[in-house]
MDTraj code that builds the backbone (N, CA, C; nanometers):
import mdtraj as md
import numpy as np

residues = "MET SER GLY THR VAL ALA GLU TYR LEU PHE GLU HIS HIS LEU VAL THR PRO ILE TRP LEU VAL GLY THR ARG LEU PHE VAL VAL GLY LEU LEU LEU LEU CYS TRP ILE ARG ILE THR THR GLY GLU SER ILE PHE LYS ILE TRP HIS ASN GLN ARG GLU ILE LEU THR LEU ILE ALA PHE GLU LEU LEU GLY MET LEU PRO SER GLN LEU THR TYR PHE MET ALA ILE ARG TYR GLY ASN ALA PRO THR ALA THR VAL LEU LYS PHE LEU GLY PRO ILE LEU SER PHE PHE ILE HIS".split()
xyz = np.array([
    [-4.1570, 3.4813, -0.2463],
    [-4.1971, 3.4672, -0.1113],
    [-4.3711, 3.5512, -0.1627],
    [-4.2977, 3.6814, -0.2285],
    [-4.4020, 3.8146, -0.2419],
    [-4.5337, 3.7359, -0.2964],
    [-4.4994, 3.6856, -0.4197],
    [-4.6087, 3.6243, -0.4939],
    [-4.7303, 3.5447, -0.4318],
    [-4.6426, 3.4655, -0.3473],
    [-4.7549, 3.3644, -0.2383],
    [-4.7762, 3.4435, -0.1644],
    [-4.7528, 3.5227, -0.0826],
    [-4.8482, 3.6253, -0.0272],
    [-4.9875, 3.6712, -0.0828],
    [-4.9166, 3.7470, -0.1467],
    [-4.9721, 3.8300, -0.2837],
    [-5.1006, 3.7188, -0.3181],
    [-5.1074, 3.6206, -0.3623],
    [-5.2359, 3.5162, -0.3709],
    [-5.2895, 3.4868, -0.2565],
    [-5.2202, 3.4645, -0.1375],
    [-5.3442, 3.4202, -0.0332],
    [-5.4068, 3.5671, -0.0165],
    [-5.3640, 3.7619, -0.0500],
    [-5.4350, 3.8072, -0.0017],
    [-5.5345, 3.8371, -0.1373],
    [-5.5389, 3.7811, -0.2307],
    [-5.6354, 3.7946, -0.3358],
    [-5.7322, 3.6680, -0.2864],
    [-5.7338, 3.5523, -0.2679],
    [-5.7936, 3.4731, -0.2699],
    [-5.8440, 3.4803, -0.1183],
    [-5.7962, 3.5314, -0.0159],
    [-5.9149, 3.5275, 0.1162],
    [-5.8703, 3.6805, 0.1678],
    [-5.8705, 3.8018, 0.0773],
    [-5.9072, 3.9112, 0.1380],
    [-5.9409, 4.0199, 0.0406],
    [-6.0403, 4.0976, 0.0368],
    [-6.0859, 4.1718, -0.0096],
    [-5.9447, 4.2531, -0.1242],
    [-5.8081, 4.2259, -0.1499],
    [-5.7112, 4.2805, -0.1536],
    [-5.7113, 4.3337, -0.3616],
    [-5.6671, 4.3834, -0.3814],
    [-5.6640, 4.4405, -0.5502],
    [-5.5574, 4.4366, -0.5993],
    [-5.5073, 4.4338, -0.7274],
    [-5.3370, 4.4239, -0.7276],
    [-5.3133, 4.5768, -0.7423],
    [-5.3660, 4.6195, -0.7682],
    [-5.3493, 4.7607, -0.7960],
    [-5.3348, 4.8168, -0.6443],
    [-5.4489, 4.8071, -0.5231],
    [-5.3906, 4.8393, -0.3968],
    [-5.2730, 4.7527, -0.3927],
    [-5.2493, 4.6969, -0.3787],
    [-5.1641, 4.6087, -0.3498],
    [-4.9808, 4.6305, -0.4317],
    [-5.0351, 4.6878, -0.5547],
    [-4.8625, 4.7624, -0.5910],
    [-4.8612, 4.8762, -0.5792],
    [-4.9622, 4.9815, -0.5425],
    [-4.9322, 5.1273, -0.5174],
    [-4.9189, 5.1092, -0.3633],
    [-4.9640, 5.0097, -0.2992],
    [-4.9247, 5.0132, -0.1656],
    [-4.6953, 4.9793, -0.0678],
    [-4.7194, 4.9112, -0.1658],
    [-4.5744, 4.7830, -0.1671],
    [-4.4952, 4.9573, -0.2555],
    [-4.5176, 4.9852, -0.3588],
    [-4.4040, 5.0936, -0.3824],
    [-4.4334, 5.2103, -0.3048],
    [-4.5059, 5.2202, -0.2785],
    [-4.5160, 5.4016, -0.1831],
    [-4.4351, 5.3330, -0.0288],
    [-4.4118, 5.2379, 0.0562],
    [-4.3788, 5.1537, 0.1165],
    [-4.2050, 5.1341, 0.0955],
    [-4.2153, 5.0323, 0.0299],
    [-4.0439, 5.0469, -0.0196],
    [-4.0032, 5.2040, -0.0442],
    [-4.0629, 5.2800, -0.1417],
    [-4.0296, 5.4105, -0.1290],
    [-3.9775, 5.5254, -0.0032],
    [-4.0316, 5.5197, 0.0849],
    [-4.0237, 5.5212, 0.2107],
    [-3.9424, 5.4600, 0.3086],
    [-3.8707, 5.3176, 0.2684],
    [-3.7634, 5.2376, 0.3511],
    [-3.6564, 5.3124, 0.2801],
    [-3.6214, 5.2978, 0.1377],
    [-3.5004, 5.3363, 0.0796],
    [-3.5173, 5.5062, 0.0778],
    [-3.5762, 5.5253, 0.1073],
    [-3.5361, 5.7219, 0.1782],
    [-3.4450, 5.7020, 0.3215],
    [-3.5442, 5.5994, 0.3925],
    [-3.4701, 5.6335, 0.4925],
    [-3.3615, 5.5535, 0.5206],
    [-3.3732, 5.4461, 0.4294],
    [-3.1854, 5.4245, 0.4456],
    [-3.1035, 5.5526, 0.3639],
    [-3.1526, 5.5511, 0.2995],
    [-3.0090, 5.6625, 0.2569],
    [-3.0265, 5.7035, 0.3387],
    [-3.1369, 5.8007, 0.4078],
    [-3.0972, 5.8781, 0.4849],
    [-3.0029, 5.8358, 0.6384],
    [-3.0532, 5.7400, 0.6239],
    [-2.9514, 5.6741, 0.8045],
    [-2.7783, 5.6367, 0.7087],
    [-2.7573, 5.5796, 0.6237],
    [-2.6325, 5.5252, 0.5954],
    [-2.5591, 5.6740, 0.5352],
    [-2.6186, 5.7489, 0.4601],
    [-2.5053, 5.8505, 0.3864],
    [-2.5721, 5.9904, 0.4431],
    [-2.6268, 5.9851, 0.4976],
    [-2.6580, 6.1002, 0.6013],
    [-2.6809, 6.2077, 0.5566],
    [-2.6969, 6.2063, 0.3517],
    [-2.7836, 6.3690, 0.2996],
    [-2.9403, 6.3607, 0.2835],
    [-2.9595, 6.5003, 0.2296],
    [-3.1094, 6.5444, 0.2448],
    [-3.1914, 6.3867, 0.1625],
    [-3.2885, 6.3772, 0.2234],
    [-3.3670, 6.2890, 0.1018],
    [-3.4334, 6.3535, -0.0138],
    [-3.4238, 6.4911, -0.0229],
    [-3.5254, 6.5409, -0.0823],
    [-3.3736, 6.6133, -0.1553],
    [-3.2896, 6.5585, -0.2237],
    [-3.2071, 6.6587, -0.2721],
    [-3.2182, 6.6272, -0.4312],
    [-3.2858, 6.5048, -0.4444],
    [-3.3169, 6.4308, -0.6048],
    [-3.4348, 6.5657, -0.6532],
    [-3.5219, 6.6449, -0.5228],
    [-3.5886, 6.7313, -0.6071],
    [-3.5375, 6.8759, -0.6673],
    [-3.3715, 6.8608, -0.6720],
    [-3.3481, 7.0071, -0.6753],
    [-3.3208, 7.0291, -0.7996],
    [-3.3269, 6.8840, -0.8911],
    [-3.2346, 6.8249, -1.0459],
    [-3.4150, 6.8561, -1.1261],
    [-3.4318, 6.9457, -1.1850],
    [-3.5572, 6.8613, -1.3280],
    [-3.5144, 6.7659, -1.3896],
    [-3.4093, 6.7540, -1.4396],
    [-3.3942, 6.6126, -1.5044],
    [-3.4258, 6.5311, -1.4562],
    [-3.3840, 6.4976, -1.2946],
    [-3.3447, 6.3742, -1.2153],
    [-3.5006, 6.3526, -1.2082],
    [-3.5946, 6.4141, -1.2145],
    [-3.7014, 6.4586, -1.1082],
    [-3.7912, 6.3684, -1.2725],
    [-3.7710, 6.4445, -1.3501],
    [-3.8806, 6.3595, -1.5217],
    [-3.7569, 6.1939, -1.5030],
    [-3.6828, 6.1697, -1.4397],
    [-3.5911, 6.0392, -1.4722],
    [-3.6861, 5.9510, -1.3854],
    [-3.6413, 6.0027, -1.2816],
    [-3.7351, 5.9003, -1.1592],
    [-3.9421, 5.8983, -1.2128],
    [-3.9267, 5.9776, -1.2302],
    [-4.1039, 5.9849, -1.2481],
    [-4.1613, 5.8956, -1.3902],
    [-4.0158, 5.8595, -1.4776],
    [-4.0559, 5.8154, -1.6123],
    [-4.0397, 5.6869, -1.5678],
    [-3.8973, 5.6361, -1.4753],
    [-3.9399, 5.4804, -1.4498],
    [-4.0067, 5.4461, -1.3600],
    [-4.0963, 5.5019, -1.2645],
    [-4.2104, 5.4558, -1.2015],
    [-4.2571, 5.4080, -1.2884],
    [-4.3293, 5.5408, -1.3378],
    [-4.4828, 5.4938, -1.4127],
    [-4.4342, 5.4377, -1.6011],
    [-4.3258, 5.4298, -1.5971],
    [-4.2974, 5.3322, -1.8025],
    [-4.2247, 5.2134, -1.7499],
    [-4.1332, 5.2253, -1.5930],
    [-4.0311, 5.0747, -1.5742],
    [-4.1288, 4.9976, -1.4392],
    [-4.1487, 5.0283, -1.3247],
    [-4.1902, 4.9616, -1.2322],
    [-4.3293, 4.9328, -1.2174],
    [-4.4276, 5.0499, -1.2270],
    [-4.5269, 5.0028, -1.2371],
    [-4.6130, 4.9293, -1.2791],
    [-4.5837, 4.8862, -1.4420],
    [-4.6428, 4.8282, -1.5577],
    [-4.5428, 4.6480, -1.4851],
    [-4.4146, 4.6823, -1.5088],
    [-4.3776, 4.5520, -1.4352],
    [-4.4118, 4.5023, -1.3269],
    [-4.4640, 4.5678, -1.1966],
    [-4.5651, 4.5155, -1.1043],
    [-4.7453, 4.4913, -1.1540],
    [-4.7341, 4.5161, -1.1798],
    [-4.8981, 4.5599, -1.1814],
    [-4.9097, 4.4500, -1.2941],
    [-4.8275, 4.4233, -1.4029],
    [-4.8635, 4.3109, -1.4177],
    [-4.8415, 4.1535, -1.4204],
    [-4.7015, 4.1394, -1.3327],
    [-4.6717, 4.0828, -1.2155],
    [-4.7910, 3.9704, -1.1028],
    [-4.8699, 4.1160, -1.0667],
    [-4.9880, 4.0361, -0.9384],
    [-5.0723, 4.0637, -1.0388],
    [-5.1415, 4.1207, -1.1919],
    [-5.2747, 4.0545, -1.2303],
    [-5.2332, 3.9571, -1.2570],
    [-5.1325, 3.8735, -1.3104],
    [-5.0875, 3.7863, -1.3343],
    [-5.1419, 3.6294, -1.1801],
    [-5.0725, 3.6839, -1.1072],
    [-5.1329, 3.6267, -1.0151],
    [-5.2943, 3.5892, -0.9498],
    [-5.3083, 3.6899, -0.9290],
    [-5.4630, 3.8112, -0.9828],
    [-5.5313, 3.6652, -1.0243],
    [-5.5154, 3.6412, -1.1442],
    [-5.5873, 3.5632, -1.2433],
    [-5.5757, 3.4235, -1.2732],
    [-5.4164, 3.4050, -1.2176],
    [-5.4092, 3.2357, -1.2697],
    [-5.3553, 3.2044, -1.1316],
    [-5.1760, 3.1708, -1.0899],
    [-5.1230, 3.1887, -0.9662],
    [-4.9811, 3.2621, -0.9580],
    [-4.9589, 3.1895, -0.8324],
    [-4.7965, 3.2542, -0.8321],
    [-4.6538, 3.1972, -0.9282],
    [-4.6861, 3.0254, -0.9028],
    [-4.5829, 2.9856, -0.9674],
    [-4.5892, 2.9932, -1.1521],
    [-4.6670, 3.0437, -1.1476],
    [-4.7316, 3.1184, -1.3479],
    [-4.6637, 3.2018, -1.3579],
    [-4.7279, 3.2885, -1.2794],
    [-4.6700, 3.4574, -1.2980],
    [-4.5426, 3.4436, -1.2932],
    [-4.4754, 3.3790, -1.1801],
    [-4.3395, 3.4197, -1.1579],
    [-4.2246, 3.2676, -1.2898],
    [-4.2722, 3.2819, -1.3706],
    [-4.2028, 3.1766, -1.4545],
    [-4.2151, 3.2317, -1.5149],
    [-4.3321, 3.3057, -1.5654],
    [-4.3489, 3.4092, -1.6777],
    [-4.3202, 3.5339, -1.6691],
    [-4.2427, 3.6154, -1.5297],
    [-4.2153, 3.6825, -1.5170],
    [-4.0400, 3.6975, -1.6092],
    [-3.9723, 3.5460, -1.5632],
    [-3.8305, 3.5291, -1.5597],
    [-3.7996, 3.4896, -1.6809],
    [-3.9379, 3.4928, -1.7989],
    [-3.8920, 3.4341, -1.9764],
    [-3.9337, 3.5533, -2.0386],
    [-4.0026, 3.6652, -1.9535],
    [-3.9939, 3.7373, -2.0675],
    [-3.8589, 3.8003, -2.1246],
    [-3.7835, 3.8170, -2.0576],
    [-3.6423, 3.8702, -2.1349],
    [-3.6057, 3.8222, -2.2617],
    [-3.6168, 3.6626, -2.2437],
    [-3.5679, 3.5714, -2.3251],
    [-3.7135, 3.5407, -2.4183],
    [-3.8696, 3.5214, -2.3948],
    [-3.9095, 3.6256, -2.5589],
    [-3.9321, 3.7133, -2.5453],
    [-3.9053, 3.8421, -2.4929],
    [-3.8337, 3.9003, -2.6422],
    [-3.7538, 3.9602, -2.6957],
    [-3.6680, 3.8633, -2.6952],
    [-3.5657, 3.9083, -2.7130],
    [-3.5667, 3.8311, -2.8782],
    [-3.6547, 3.6828, -2.8802],
    [-3.6624, 3.5970, -2.9921],
    [-3.7918, 3.7002, -3.0686],
    [-3.8356, 3.7778, -3.0173],
    [-4.0213, 3.7991, -3.1003],
    [-3.9074, 3.9555, -3.1796],
    [-3.8180, 4.0243, -3.1332],
    [-3.7913, 4.1299, -3.1778],
    [-3.6602, 4.0599, -3.2572],
])
top = md.Topology()
chain = top.add_chain()
for i, resn in enumerate(residues, 1):
    res = top.add_residue(resn, chain, resSeq=i)
    for name in ("N", "CA", "C"):
        top.add_atom(name, md.element.get_by_symbol(name[0]), res)
traj = md.Trajectory(xyz[None], top)
């Protein structure tokens, strides 16, 4: 569903993939922090006390989530949602045969 909505935004509004990914990741991050606070009662800033966890989190965001999301939405922007979705789910299979 997000691919179809993204395709609509790209075609009918002045939304870019970079803006969409940044906004999407920011909002989802805030929602997850709120969920953690509500369900566990723990401080949402607890992760910022351990330098290794900070580096792991930043690396995951910059090397994992950002490229994955950005390439998916760029494929939608320059192609279409169904093709981008098929390519996204074929990625692990194709990488297996390449290596």
